N, CA, C and O atoms as a Tinker XYZ file with bonds, in Angstrom:
   404  protein
     1  N    -89.629000  -36.387000   30.482000    73     2
     2  CA   -88.318000  -35.833000   30.786000    64     1     3
     3  C    -87.894000  -36.201000   32.207000    63     2     4     5
     4  O    -86.703000  -36.316000   32.493000    81     3
     5  N    -88.867000  -36.382000   33.090000    73     3     6
     6  CA   -88.551000  -36.722000   34.476000    64     5     7
     7  C    -87.841000  -38.067000   34.559000    63     6     8     9
     8  O    -86.894000  -38.219000   35.331000    81     7
     9  N    -88.284000  -39.045000   33.775000    73     7    10
    10  CA   -87.648000  -40.365000   33.792000    64     9    11
    11  C    -86.206000  -40.281000   33.309000    63    10    12    13
    12  O    -85.317000  -40.911000   33.881000    81    11
    13  N    -85.979000  -39.509000   32.267000    73    11    14
    14  CA   -84.611000  -39.318000   31.757000    64    13    15
    15  C    -83.745000  -38.678000   32.837000    63    14    16    17
    16  O    -82.594000  -39.072000   33.027000    81    15
    17  N    -84.290000  -37.700000   33.538000    73    15    18
    18  CA   -83.556000  -37.048000   34.619000    64    17    19
    19  C    -83.186000  -38.019000   35.722000    63    18    20    21
    20  O    -82.070000  -37.984000   36.240000    81    19
    21  N    -84.117000  -38.884000   36.081000    73    19    22
    22  CA   -83.839000  -39.879000   37.124000    64    21    23
    23  C    -82.720000  -40.820000   36.683000    63    22    24    25
    24  O    -81.809000  -41.109000   37.459000    81    23
    25  N    -82.785000  -41.290000   35.455000    73    23    26
    26  CA   -81.760000  -42.205000   34.937000    64    25    27
    27  C    -80.392000  -41.526000   34.925000    63    26    28    29
    28  O    -79.400000  -42.121000   35.346000    81    27
    29  N    -80.336000  -40.300000   34.452000    73    27    30
    30  CA   -79.069000  -39.562000   34.408000    64    29    31
    31  C    -78.541000  -39.322000   35.826000    63    30    32    33
    32  O    -77.344000  -39.471000   36.072000    81    31
    33  N    -79.422000  -38.953000   36.755000    73    31    34
    34  CA   -79.001000  -38.730000   38.142000    64    33    35
    35  C    -78.442000  -40.012000   38.753000    63    34    36    37
    36  O    -77.445000  -39.970000   39.473000    81    35
    37  N    -79.072000  -41.142000   38.473000    73    35    38
    38  CA   -78.585000  -42.423000   38.998000    64    37    39
    39  C    -77.218000  -42.756000   38.414000    63    38    40    41
    40  O    -76.339000  -43.226000   39.138000    81    39
    41  N    -77.024000  -42.522000   37.129000    73    39    42
    42  CA   -75.717000  -42.760000   36.502000    64    41    43
    43  C    -74.655000  -41.894000   37.179000    63    42    44    45
    44  O    -73.558000  -42.367000   37.476000    81    43
    45  N    -74.981000  -40.643000   37.418000    73    43    46
    46  CA   -74.047000  -39.748000   38.105000    64    45    47
    47  C    -73.700000  -40.249000   39.494000    63    46    48    49
    48  O    -72.536000  -40.211000   39.894000    81    47
    49  N    -74.696000  -40.719000   40.236000    73    47    50
    50  CA   -74.438000  -41.242000   41.582000    64    49    51
    51  C    -73.575000  -42.499000   41.541000    63    50    52    53
    52  O    -72.709000  -42.685000   42.396000    81    51
    53  N    -73.805000  -43.359000   40.556000    73    51    54
    54  CA   -72.989000  -44.572000   40.423000    64    53    55
    55  C    -71.528000  -44.193000   40.188000    63    54    56    57
    56  O    -70.631000  -44.758000   40.812000    81    55
    57  N    -71.292000  -43.242000   39.291000    73    55    58
    58  CA   -69.925000  -42.783000   39.019000    64    57    59
    59  C    -69.303000  -42.199000   40.286000    63    58    60    61
    60  O    -68.156000  -42.498000   40.618000    81    59
    61  N    -70.053000  -41.381000   40.977000    73    59    62
    62  CA   -69.563000  -40.740000   42.201000    64    61    63
    63  C    -69.229000  -41.772000   43.280000    63    62    64    65
    64  O    -68.167000  -41.695000   43.898000    81    63
    65  N    -70.110000  -42.722000   43.509000    73    63    66
    66  CA   -69.894000  -43.730000   44.547000    64    65    67
    67  C    -68.745000  -44.652000   44.187000    63    66    68    69
    68  O    -67.909000  -44.953000   45.039000    81    67
    69  N    -68.686000  -45.110000   42.934000    73    67    70
    70  CA   -67.590000  -45.995000   42.520000    64    69    71
    71  C    -66.240000  -45.302000   42.663000    63    70    72    73
    72  O    -65.273000  -45.918000   43.111000    81    71
    73  N    -66.166000  -44.044000   42.292000    73    71    74
    74  CA   -64.920000  -43.285000   42.418000    64    73    75
    75  C    -64.548000  -43.085000   43.877000    63    74    76    77
    76  O    -63.385000  -43.219000   44.256000    81    75
    77  N    -65.531000  -42.767000   44.682000    73    75    78
    78  CA   -65.296000  -42.584000   46.109000    64    77    79
    79  C    -64.817000  -43.881000   46.760000    63    78    80    81
    80  O    -63.945000  -43.857000   47.628000    81    79
    81  N    -65.378000  -44.997000   46.346000    73    79    82
    82  CA   -64.966000  -46.288000   46.893000    64    81    83
    83  C    -63.516000  -46.619000   46.563000    63    82    84    85
    84  O    -62.836000  -47.279000   47.349000    81    83
    85  N    -63.040000  -46.170000   45.414000    73    83    86
    86  CA   -61.627000  -46.389000   45.065000    64    85    87
    87  C    -60.737000  -45.618000   46.036000    63    86    88    89
    88  O    -59.713000  -46.137000   46.482000    81    87
    89  N    -61.117000  -44.387000   46.365000    73    87    90
    90  CA   -60.341000  -43.611000   47.340000    64    89    91
    91  C    -60.325000  -44.326000   48.695000    63    90    92    93
    92  O    -59.291000  -44.377000   49.361000    81    91
    93  N    -61.460000  -44.870000   49.095000    73    91    94
    94  CA   -61.518000  -45.613000   50.362000    64    93    95
    95  C    -60.633000  -46.850000   50.291000    63    94    96    97
    96  O    -59.946000  -47.184000   51.257000    81    95
    97  N    -60.650000  -47.525000   49.153000    73    95    98
    98  CA   -59.872000  -48.753000   48.970000    64    97    99
    99  C    -58.375000  -48.497000   49.133000    63    98   100   101
   100  O    -57.674000  -49.281000   49.774000    81    99
   101  N    -57.890000  -47.404000   48.555000    73    99   102
   102  CA   -56.457000  -47.101000   48.640000    64   101   103
   103  C    -56.134000  -46.217000   49.844000    63   102   104   105
   104  O    -54.980000  -45.844000   50.053000    81   103
   105  N    -57.146000  -45.886000   50.628000    73   103   106
   106  CA   -56.999000  -45.117000   51.867000    64   105   107
   107  C    -56.274000  -43.788000   51.635000    63   106   108   109
   108  O    -55.234000  -43.517000   52.236000    81   107
   109  N    -56.848000  -42.969000   50.751000    73   107   110
   110  CA   -56.290000  -41.643000   50.504000    64   109   111
   111  C    -57.330000  -40.577000   50.844000    63   110   112   113
   112  O    -58.482000  -40.889000   51.144000    81   111
   113  N    -56.911000  -39.334000   50.792000    73   111   114
   114  CA   -57.759000  -38.219000   51.209000    64   113   115
   115  C    -58.695000  -37.777000   50.089000    63   114   116   117
   116  O    -58.551000  -38.189000   48.938000    81   115
   117  N    -59.660000  -36.925000   50.453000    73   115   118
   118  CA   -60.665000  -36.472000   49.501000    64   117   119
   119  C    -60.459000  -35.040000   49.041000    63   118   120   121
   120  O    -60.104000  -34.814000   47.884000    81   119
   121  N    -60.674000  -34.066000   49.919000    73   119   122
   122  CA   -60.772000  -32.683000   49.465000    64   121   123
   123  C    -59.662000  -31.821000   50.055000    63   122   124   125
   124  O    -59.551000  -31.675000   51.272000    81   123
   125  N    -58.845000  -31.254000   49.174000    73   123   126
   126  CA   -57.827000  -30.264000   49.519000    64   125   127
   127  C    -56.935000  -30.656000   50.697000    63   126   128   129
   128  O    -56.512000  -29.799000   51.473000    81   127
   129  N    -56.656000  -31.924000   50.824000    73   127   130
   130  CA   -55.709000  -32.412000   51.808000    64   129   131
   131  C    -54.558000  -33.057000   51.043000    63   130   132   133
   132  O    -54.694000  -33.377000   49.862000    81   131
   133  N    -53.441000  -33.245000   51.708000    73   131   134
   134  CA   -52.310000  -33.888000   51.057000    64   133   135
   135  C    -52.658000  -35.350000   50.809000    63   134   136   137
   136  O    -52.921000  -36.090000   51.756000    81   135
   137  N    -52.663000  -35.775000   49.548000    73   135   138
   138  CA   -53.035000  -37.156000   49.235000    64   137   139
   139  C    -51.945000  -38.134000   49.659000    63   138   140   141
   140  O    -50.767000  -37.784000   49.734000    81   139
   141  N    -52.361000  -39.359000   49.931000    73   139   142
   142  CA   -51.414000  -40.400000   50.307000    64   141   143
   143  C    -51.197000  -41.395000   49.183000    63   142   144   145
   144  O    -50.340000  -42.274000   49.282000    81   143
   145  N    -51.979000  -41.257000   48.102000    73   143   146
   146  CA   -51.839000  -42.163000   46.950000    64   145   147
   147  C    -52.242000  -41.424000   45.687000    63   146   148   149
   148  O    -53.118000  -40.559000   45.697000    81   147
   149  N    -51.573000  -41.793000   44.593000    73   147   150
   150  CA   -51.923000  -41.262000   43.275000    64   149   151
   151  C    -52.764000  -42.333000   42.591000    63   150   152   153
   152  O    -52.236000  -43.356000   42.155000    81   151
   153  N    -54.050000  -42.104000   42.498000    73   151   154
   154  CA   -54.988000  -43.121000   42.033000    64   153   155
   155  C    -55.098000  -43.095000   40.509000    63   154   156   157
   156  O    -55.368000  -42.054000   39.910000    81   155
   157  N    -54.884000  -44.258000   39.896000    73   155   158
   158  CA   -54.989000  -44.371000   38.435000    64   157   159
   159  C    -55.837000  -45.565000   38.018000    63   158   160   161
   160  O    -55.884000  -45.913000   36.838000    81   159
   161  N    -56.501000  -46.187000   38.972000    73   159   162
   162  CA   -57.309000  -47.364000   38.643000    64   161   163
   163  C    -58.774000  -47.003000   38.506000    63   162   164   165
   164  O    -59.193000  -45.907000   38.876000    81   163
   165  N    -59.545000  -47.928000   37.974000    73   163   166
   166  CA   -60.976000  -47.705000   37.806000    64   165   167
   167  C    -61.256000  -46.514000   36.907000    63   166   168   169
   168  O    -60.613000  -46.337000   35.873000    81   167
   169  N    -62.213000  -45.706000   37.308000    73   167   170
   170  CA   -62.589000  -44.546000   36.499000    64   169   171
   171  C    -61.481000  -43.496000   36.436000    63   170   172   173
   172  O    -61.472000  -42.655000   35.536000    81   171
   173  N    -60.547000  -43.543000   37.391000    73   171   174
   174  CA   -59.434000  -42.596000   37.383000    64   173   175
   175  C    -58.460000  -42.876000   36.244000    63   174   176   177
   176  O    -57.605000  -42.040000   35.950000    81   175
   177  N    -58.570000  -44.022000   35.604000    73   175   178
   178  CA   -57.754000  -44.317000   34.430000    64   177   179
   179  C    -58.231000  -43.510000   33.224000    63   178   180   181
   180  O    -57.493000  -43.333000   32.255000    81   179
   181  N    -59.468000  -43.023000   33.292000    73   179   182
   182  CA   -60.053000  -42.287000   32.162000    64   181   183
   183  C    -60.269000  -40.813000   32.453000    63   182   184   185
   184  O    -60.296000  -39.995000   31.534000    81   183
   185  N    -60.422000  -40.472000   33.716000    73   183   186
   186  CA   -60.674000  -39.089000   34.106000    64   185   187
   187  C    -59.914000  -38.784000   35.381000    63   186   188   189
   188  O    -59.893000  -39.600000   36.302000    81   187
   189  N    -59.291000  -37.623000   35.445000    73   187   190
   190  CA   -58.573000  -37.243000   36.662000    64   189   191
   191  C    -59.551000  -36.879000   37.786000    63   190   192   193
   192  O    -59.186000  -36.893000   38.961000    81   191
   193  N    -60.777000  -36.559000   37.422000    73   191   194
   194  CA   -61.756000  -36.097000   38.407000    64   193   195
   195  C    -63.122000  -36.763000   38.236000    63   194   196   197
   196  O    -64.116000  -36.067000   38.031000    81   195
   197  N    -63.195000  -38.095000   38.315000    73   195   198
   198  CA   -64.488000  -38.741000   38.093000    64   197   199
   199  C    -65.529000  -38.446000   39.179000    63   198   200   201
   200  O    -66.728000  -38.532000   38.915000    81   199
   201  N    -65.094000  -38.102000   40.391000    73   199   202
   202  CA   -66.084000  -37.755000   41.416000    64   201   203
   203  C    -66.799000  -36.455000   41.053000    63   202   204   205
   204  O    -68.016000  -36.349000   41.210000    81   203
   205  N    -66.051000  -35.477000   40.574000    73   203   206
   206  CA   -66.676000  -34.233000   40.121000    64   205   207
   207  C    -67.568000  -34.493000   38.912000    63   206   208   209
   208  O    -68.659000  -33.933000   38.807000    81   207
   209  N    -67.103000  -35.338000   38.005000    73   207   210
   210  CA   -67.893000  -35.677000   36.823000    64   209   211
   211  C    -69.205000  -36.339000   37.237000    63   210   212   213
   212  O    -70.268000  -35.995000   36.719000    81   211
   213  N    -69.129000  -37.291000   38.174000    73   211   214
   214  CA   -70.341000  -37.947000   38.659000    64   213   215
   215  C    -71.294000  -36.969000   39.310000    63   214   216   217
   216  O    -72.505000  -37.039000   39.097000    81   215
   217  N    -70.754000  -36.055000   40.107000    73   215   218
   218  CA   -71.596000  -35.045000   40.757000    64   217   219
   219  C    -72.264000  -34.151000   39.720000    63   218   220   221
   220  O    -73.446000  -33.829000   39.843000    81   219
   221  N    -71.507000  -33.747000   38.695000    73   219   222
   222  CA   -72.063000  -32.901000   37.640000    64   221   223
   223  C    -73.182000  -33.622000   36.886000    63   222   224   225
   224  O    -74.235000  -33.040000   36.623000    81   223
   225  N    -72.951000  -34.882000   36.543000    73   223   226
   226  CA   -73.987000  -35.662000   35.848000    64   225   227
   227  C    -75.216000  -35.803000   36.739000    63   226   228   229
   228  O    -76.345000  -35.696000   36.262000    81   227
   229  N    -75.002000  -36.040000   38.018000    73   227   230
   230  CA   -76.103000  -36.147000   38.966000    64   229   231
   231  C    -76.909000  -34.858000   39.019000    63   230   232   233
   232  O    -78.140000  -34.890000   38.997000    81   231
   233  N    -76.223000  -33.730000   39.087000    73   231   234
   234  CA   -76.909000  -32.424000   39.130000    64   233   235
   235  C    -77.719000  -32.201000   37.852000    63   234   236   237
   236  O    -78.850000  -31.718000   37.909000    81   235
   237  N    -77.145000  -32.550000   36.709000    73   235   238
   238  CA   -77.867000  -32.399000   35.441000    64   237   239
   239  C    -79.132000  -33.255000   35.457000    63   238   240   241
   240  O    -80.194000  -32.811000   35.021000    81   239
   241  N    -79.012000  -34.484000   35.963000    73   239   242
   242  CA   -80.180000  -35.352000   36.058000    64   241   243
   243  C    -81.259000  -34.778000   36.951000    63   242   244   245
   244  O    -82.442000  -34.838000   36.617000    81   243
   245  N    -80.863000  -34.223000   38.080000    73   243   246
   246  CA   -81.837000  -33.619000   39.005000    64   245   247
   247  C    -82.528000  -32.428000   38.352000    63   246   248   249
   248  O    -83.741000  -32.257000   38.480000    81   247
   249  N    -81.750000  -31.605000   37.652000    73   247   250
   250  CA   -82.335000  -30.440000   36.968000    64   249   251
   251  C    -83.335000  -30.896000   35.912000    63   250   252   253
   252  O    -84.409000  -30.309000   35.777000    81   251
   253  N    -82.986000  -31.942000   35.162000    73   251   254
   254  CA   -83.925000  -32.458000   34.158000    64   253   255
   255  C    -85.177000  -33.030000   34.821000    63   254   256   257
   256  O    -86.286000  -32.858000   34.315000    81   255
   257  N    -85.000000  -33.707000   35.947000    73   255   258
   258  CA   -86.143000  -34.257000   36.673000    64   257   259
   259  C    -87.086000  -33.148000   37.137000    63   258   260   261
   260  O    -88.305000  -33.258000   37.002000    81   259
   261  N    -86.514000  -32.092000   37.678000    73   259   262
   262  CA   -87.334000  -30.973000   38.167000    64   261   263
   263  C    -87.997000  -30.251000   37.001000    63   262   264   265
   264  O    -89.143000  -29.814000   37.106000    81   263
   265  N    -87.270000  -30.127000   35.882000    73   263   266
   266  CA   -87.856000  -29.535000   34.689000    64   265   267
   267  C    -87.924000  -28.026000   34.688000    63   266   268   269
   268  O    -88.766000  -27.444000   34.003000    81   267
   269  N    -87.052000  -27.382000   35.442000    73   267   270
   270  CA   -87.038000  -25.925000   35.518000    64   269   271
   271  C    -85.853000  -25.399000   34.708000    63   270   272   273
   272  O    -84.701000  -25.717000   35.005000    81   271
   273  N    -86.138000  -24.602000   33.694000    73   271   274
   274  CA   -85.084000  -24.086000   32.822000    64   273   275
   275  C    -84.067000  -23.243000   33.584000    63   274   276   277
   276  O    -82.884000  -23.252000   33.243000    81   275
   277  N    -84.497000  -22.531000   34.586000    73   275   278
   278  CA   -83.581000  -21.713000   35.387000    64   277   279
   279  C    -82.573000  -22.602000   36.107000    63   278   280   281
   280  O    -81.442000  -22.189000   36.365000    81   279
   281  N    -82.991000  -23.824000   36.429000    73   279   282
   282  CA   -82.107000  -24.777000   37.092000    64   281   283
   283  C    -80.894000  -25.159000   36.273000    63   282   284   285
   284  O    -79.926000  -25.696000   36.810000    81   283
   285  N    -80.934000  -24.887000   34.968000    73   283   286
   286  CA   -79.783000  -25.207000   34.117000    64   285   287
   287  C    -78.542000  -24.398000   34.499000    63   286   288   289
   288  O    -77.424000  -24.754000   34.126000    81   287
   289  N    -78.741000  -23.319000   35.237000    73   287   290
   290  CA   -77.592000  -22.535000   35.689000    64   289   291
   291  C    -76.820000  -23.253000   36.800000    63   290   292   293
   292  O    -75.633000  -22.997000   36.999000    81   291
   293  N    -77.488000  -24.137000   37.513000    73   291   294
   294  CA   -76.833000  -24.844000   38.621000    64   293   295
   295  C    -75.656000  -25.691000   38.125000    63   294   296   297
   296  O    -74.560000  -25.560000   38.669000    81   295
   297  N    -75.835000  -26.562000   37.109000    73   295   298
   298  CA   -74.671000  -27.319000   36.640000    64   297   299
   299  C    -73.589000  -26.431000   36.031000    63   298   300   301
   300  O    -72.403000  -26.748000   36.127000    81   299
   301  N    -73.980000  -25.335000   35.414000    73   299   302
   302  CA   -72.989000  -24.415000   34.853000    64   301   303
   303  C    -72.165000  -23.787000   35.973000    63   302   304   305
   304  O    -70.942000  -23.687000   35.868000    81   303
   305  N    -72.828000  -23.370000   37.033000    73   303   306
   306  CA   -72.121000  -22.796000   38.186000    64   305   307
   307  C    -71.241000  -23.842000   38.863000    63   306   308   309
   308  O    -70.106000  -23.548000   39.238000    81   307
   309  N    -71.754000  -25.060000   39.022000    73   307   310
   310  CA   -70.973000  -26.132000   39.628000    64   309   311
   311  C    -69.725000  -26.419000   38.801000    63   310   312   313
   312  O    -68.621000  -26.496000   39.341000    81   311
   313  N    -69.902000  -26.578000   37.491000    73   311   314
   314  CA   -68.760000  -26.842000   36.617000    64   313   315
   315  C    -67.740000  -25.716000   36.710000    63   314   316   317
   316  O    -66.540000  -25.973000   36.813000    81   315
   317  N    -68.204000  -24.479000   36.673000    73   315   318
   318  CA   -67.287000  -23.338000   36.742000    64   317   319
   319  C    -66.501000  -23.342000   38.046000    63   318   320   321
   320  O    -65.296000  -23.090000   38.050000    81   319
   321  N    -67.176000  -23.625000   39.145000    73   319   322
   322  CA   -66.508000  -23.636000   40.452000    64   321   323
   323  C    -65.445000  -24.732000   40.517000    63   322   324   325
   324  O    -64.327000  -24.483000   40.968000    81   323
   325  N    -65.785000  -25.937000   40.073000    73   323   326
   326  CA   -64.794000  -27.009000   40.166000    64   325   327
   327  C    -63.661000  -26.814000   39.167000    63   326   328   329
   328  O    -62.504000  -27.115000   39.462000    81   327
   329  N    -64.001000  -26.308000   37.980000    73   327   330
   330  CA   -62.978000  -26.148000   36.943000    64   329   331
   331  C    -61.999000  -25.015000   37.251000    63   330   332   333
   332  O    -60.798000  -25.147000   37.015000    81   331
   333  N    -62.507000  -23.920000   37.770000    73   331   334
   334  CA   -61.656000  -22.751000   37.977000    64   333   335
   335  C    -61.138000  -22.586000   39.403000    63   334   336   337
   336  O    -60.179000  -21.848000   39.629000    81   335
   337  N    -61.764000  -23.271000   40.373000    73   335   338
   338  CA   -61.330000  -23.113000   41.764000    64   337   339
   339  C    -60.788000  -24.420000   42.338000    63   338   340   341
   340  O    -59.617000  -24.497000   42.713000    81   339
   341  N    -61.629000  -25.437000   42.408000    73   339   342
   342  CA   -61.250000  -26.680000   43.100000    64   341   343
   343  C    -60.130000  -27.449000   42.406000    63   342   344   345
   344  O    -59.126000  -27.785000   43.035000    81   343
   345  N    -60.295000  -27.730000   41.115000    73   343   346
   346  CA   -59.319000  -28.548000   40.401000    64   345   347
   347  C    -57.940000  -27.898000   40.374000    63   346   348   349
   348  O    -56.960000  -28.606000   40.606000    81   347
   349  N    -57.793000  -26.601000   40.108000    73   347   350
   350  CA   -56.449000  -26.012000   40.147000    64   349   351
   351  C    -55.770000  -26.158000   41.514000    63   350   352   353
   352  O    -54.568000  -26.413000   41.585000    81   351
   353  N    -56.525000  -25.999000   42.579000    73   351   354
   354  CA   -55.957000  -26.167000   43.924000    64   353   355
   355  C    -55.501000  -27.609000   44.114000    63   354   356   357
   356  O    -54.392000  -27.860000   44.587000    81   355
   357  N    -56.351000  -28.543000   43.749000    73   355   358
   358  CA   -56.016000  -29.955000   43.911000    64   357   359
   359  C    -54.833000  -30.365000   43.045000    63   358   360   361
   360  O    -53.993000  -31.157000   43.472000    81   359
   361  N    -54.764000  -29.829000   41.832000    73   359   362
   362  CA   -53.642000  -30.167000   40.951000    64   361   363
   363  C    -52.317000  -29.663000   41.528000    63   362   364   365
   364  O    -51.301000  -30.351000   41.426000    81   363
   365  N    -52.315000  -28.482000   42.127000    73   363   366
   366  CA   -51.093000  -27.965000   42.763000    64   365   367
   367  C    -50.666000  -28.878000   43.903000    63   366   368   369
   368  O    -49.481000  -29.172000   44.058000    81   367
   369  N    -51.636000  -29.327000   44.703000    73   367   370
   370  CA   -51.319000  -30.239000   45.807000    64   369   371
   371  C    -50.769000  -31.546000   45.255000    63   370   372   373
   372  O    -49.800000  -32.081000   45.793000    81   371
   373  N    -51.363000  -32.063000   44.202000    73   371   374
   374  CA   -50.892000  -33.320000   43.596000    64   373   375
   375  C    -49.485000  -33.169000   43.045000    63   374   376   377
   376  O    -48.655000  -34.059000   43.230000    81   375
   377  N    -49.197000  -32.052000   42.368000    73   375   378
   378  CA   -47.861000  -31.844000   41.818000    64   377   379
   379  C    -46.818000  -31.694000   42.914000    63   378   380   381
   380  O    -45.706000  -32.204000   42.778000    81   379
   381  N    -47.153000  -31.008000   43.989000    73   379   382
   382  CA   -46.183000  -30.849000   45.064000    64   381   383
   383  C    -45.950000  -32.173000   45.795000    63   382   384   385
   384  O    -44.873000  -32.394000   46.349000    81   383
   385  N    -46.941000  -33.039000   45.798000    73   383   386
   386  CA   -46.803000  -34.318000   46.497000    64   385   387
   387  C    -46.161000  -35.394000   45.621000    63   386   388   389
   388  O    -45.291000  -36.131000   46.085000    81   387
   389  N    -46.582000  -35.490000   44.361000    73   387   390
   390  CA   -46.140000  -36.583000   43.489000    64   389   391
   391  C    -45.263000  -36.138000   42.328000    63   390   392   393
   392  O    -44.746000  -36.984000   41.599000    81   391
   393  N    -45.081000  -34.847000   42.135000    73   391   394
   394  CA   -44.306000  -34.348000   41.004000    64   393   395
   395  C    -45.143000  -34.346000   39.734000    63   394   396   397
   396  O    -46.337000  -34.642000   39.763000    81   395
   397  N    -44.519000  -34.015000   38.643000    73   395   398
   398  CA   -45.198000  -33.968000   37.345000    64   397   399
   399  C    -45.497000  -35.392000   36.881000    63   398   400   401
   400  O    -44.601000  -36.235000   36.847000    81   399
   401  N    -46.750000  -35.660000   36.525000    73   399   402
   402  CA   -47.121000  -37.001000   36.046000    64   401   403
   403  C    -47.632000  -36.960000   34.648000    63   402   404
   404  O    -47.989000  -37.998000   34.090000    81   403
């Protein structure tokens, strides 16, 4: 199970880094700041939040690597926080900056 966890964690990191590099490429902001670009290329063509997705996959991989059942609450808590707190805030900022898309 540890090998599977490592592979999943690496996939999550690849998604996270590739998404982050797109933000750097278009020179826009990251967290709860007014964005300077509406990104729709790369992984953003398929997911509005690929950096969060990559982080979640990475966390799941780490939990599988560690092999602790209690650790399964970590990705659930992370998902809940981003889904109910972070993403709604970011979506409001995006709508006020770029309008309805």
